[in-house]
C-alpha positions in Angstrom: 94.8 39.8 167.1 93.9 42.7 170.1 96.4 44.4 171.3 96.9 43.6 175.5 95.2 46.1 177.5 98.2 48.5 178.9 96.6 47.9 182.2 95.2 44.6 183.3 93.6 43.1 186.9 92.2 40.6 187.0 90.6 38.5 190.0 92.0 40.9 192.6 91.3 39.9 195.9 92.4 41.5 199.2 91.6 40.7 202.5 92.7 42.7 205.6 92.2 40.5 209.0 92.0 37.0 206.8 90.3 34.0 208.4 89.2 36.2 211.6 85.3 37.2 212.8 86.6 40.7 212.1 87.3 40.0 208.0 87.2 42.8 205.9 86.9 41.5 202.1 88.5 44.9 200.3 88.3 44.0 197.1 86.5 40.7 196.4 87.4 39.4 192.2 88.0 43.3 191.1 88.2 43.3 186.9 89.5 46.2 185.3 91.3 46.9 181.9 92.3 50.1 180.7 93.5 50.1 177.0 96.4 51.8 175.7 95.6 55.8 175.8 93.2 55.4 178.1 92.0 57.6 180.8 89.7 56.3 183.0 88.5 58.1 186.8 88.1 55.6 189.5 85.0 56.9 191.6 84.3 55.2 195.0 83.1 56.7 198.6 85.5 56.9 201.0 86.6 53.7 202.8 85.1 51.4 199.3 89.3 50.3 198.5 90.5 52.9 195.9 93.4 53.7 197.5 94.1 49.6 198.3 93.6 48.5 194.4 95.6 51.9 193.5 98.5 50.2 195.7 97.8 46.4 194.2 97.6 48.4 190.5 100.7 50.0 190.8 102.8 47.0 192.5 103.2 48.7 195.8 101.4 46.4 197.5 100.4 42.3 196.1 96.7 40.7 196.2 95.8 37.6 198.4 94.4 36.1 194.8 94.4 37.5 191.1 96.9 39.0 188.9 98.0 42.9 187.5 99.4 42.8 183.9 100.8 45.6 182.2 100.9 45.4 178.3 100.2 41.6 178.7 103.2 41.0 181.1 101.9 39.8 184.6 104.2 41.5 186.6 102.1 40.9 190.4 103.7 37.8 191.4 107.4 38.7 190.4 109.7 39.5 193.3 110.4 42.7 195.0 113.6 43.7 192.7 111.5 42.9 189.5 108.4 44.6 190.6 110.1 47.7 192.0 112.2 47.6 188.8 108.5 47.6 186.9 107.4 50.4 188.8 110.2 52.8 188.5 110.1 52.3 184.1 106.6 51.5 183.7 104.4 53.1 186.4 103.7 56.8 188.0 101.9 57.6 191.0 100.3 61.0 191.9 98.8 61.3 195.3 96.4 64.2 196.8 99.7 65.5 198.6 102.3 66.7 196.5 105.4 64.6 198.7 107.7 67.2 196.8 111.2 66.4 199.4 111.6 70.0 200.6 115.3 70.6 200.4 115.3 69.6 196.5 114.2 72.4 193.9 111.2 71.9 191.9 114.2 70.7 188.9 115.8 68.2 191.5 112.7 66.9 192.8 111.9 66.2 188.6 115.2 64.4 188.8 115.3 62.0 191.5 113.5 59.6 190.2 115.1 59.4 187.3 118.8 59.4 189.1 117.6 56.6 190.7 116.8 55.0 187.5 119.8 55.1 186.2 119.9 58.5 184.1 123.1 61.1 183.9 122.8 64.2 185.9 122.7 65.4 182.5 120.0 63.9 181.0 117.8 64.2 184.0 118.1 67.7 184.2 116.6 67.9 180.9 114.0 65.8 181.0 113.0 68.4 184.8 113.7 71.1 182.5 111.2 70.1 179.3 108.7 68.9 181.7 108.5 72.2 183.7 108.4 74.1 180.6 105.5 72.5 179.5 103.6 72.7 182.8 104.4 76.9 182.7 106.9 76.1 185.6 110.4 76.5 184.1 111.3 80.0 185.5 110.2 78.6 188.9 112.4 75.2 188.4 115.3 76.7 191.4 112.4 77.3 193.6 111.9 75.0 196.8 108.8 73.7 197.4 108.2 76.2 200.3 108.3 79.0 197.2 105.8 77.4 195.4 101.7 77.6 195.2 100.2 74.5 196.0 98.7 74.0 192.6 102.5 74.4 191.4 104.0 72.0 194.0 101.0 69.7 192.3 102.4 70.2 189.1 105.7 69.4 190.0 104.5 66.2 191.2 102.9 65.6 188.2 106.3 66.3 185.9 107.6 64.0 188.9 105.2 61.3 188.1 106.1 61.6 184.0 109.8 61.4 184.5 110.6 58.2 183.8 108.0 57.8 180.6 105.8 55.3 182.2 103.0 53.6 180.5 100.3 53.5 183.1 99.7 56.7 185.7 98.1 56.2 188.7 96.2 59.4 190.6 95.0 58.9 194.0 92.5 62.2 194.3 95.6 64.2 192.4 93.9 67.6 193.1 91.6 66.8 196.5 94.2 69.2 198.4 93.4 71.9 195.8 90.5 74.8 196.3 88.2 74.3 193.6 90.0 77.2 190.9 92.5 76.0 191.4 92.0 72.0 190.9 90.2 73.1 187.9 93.3 74.4 186.1 95.7 71.6 187.4 93.9 69.3 186.1 93.2 70.6 183.0 97.0 70.8 183.0 97.0 66.8 183.9 95.1 65.6 181.3 96.8 67.8 178.8 100.1 66.2 179.6 98.6 62.4 179.8 97.2 63.2 176.1 100.5 64.2 175.0 102.4 61.9 176.1 99.9 59.1 175.3 99.8 57.5 178.7 97.0 55.1 180.0 95.6 56.7 183.4 93.4 55.1 186.0 92.7 58.2 188.4 90.7 58.1 191.4 88.7 61.1 192.3 84.9 62.3 194.1 84.2 65.1 191.8 82.0 64.1 189.2 83.0 67.0 187.2 86.4 66.0 186.9 85.8 62.7 186.5 83.2 63.4 183.0 86.2 64.9 181.2 87.8 61.7 181.4 87.1 58.6 179.0 85.0 56.4 181.2 84.5 56.4 184.8 84.3 53.0 186.7 82.9 52.6 190.3 84.3 50.3 193.7 81.6 49.1 195.2 81.7 45.8 197.4 85.3 45.0 196.2 84.0 45.0 192.6 84.8 47.7 189.7 81.4 48.7 187.4 80.6 50.4 185.2 79.6 54.4 185.9 79.7 56.7 188.5 78.2 56.5 192.2 
């Protein structure tokens, strides 16, 4: 029997201003399956709805119709508490801007989601140190975000996203705020982490060169997902 996809979107529909003359169908029956360990690039022009898609895939928003499942378990229709638990345990998020908390060190930023998920301070600190070492920031663990470069800040954000050992990683233009050379280096770090941990990942990017380094490229157009780049 075939193994269930790690992330599956089935008939996902999202409409804003539903029923009004100005109704906007952002997602209109979107279908996507991401296998265990697969890295998929999501190519979409601005305004196509990729952020909406990622928010629904990450259980931050609910679809008007359709379902989101992780490892075969449908989670999109559950209550807020159950979806929050699933987000903490199973899903990691990376955004274009790092959103690190400025009053905390790099290590503390990576510890925070673990502590929220019930880890002890000792275990959270050990996990943070391990991840920061992996991305070459072990010596910068005690620095606050203001003392880190843009590329370093985003690498800390990667560690934070992976802190709870999620099964699915969702990233929205994760290197879009960096210059091209730094973007290439930082993306290489991200891909190494993803491959090393065996994550399934859906990564939105406008960068065709970065998209080509992933396993597969899909496009979001007119509310539906189709194979290939734009």
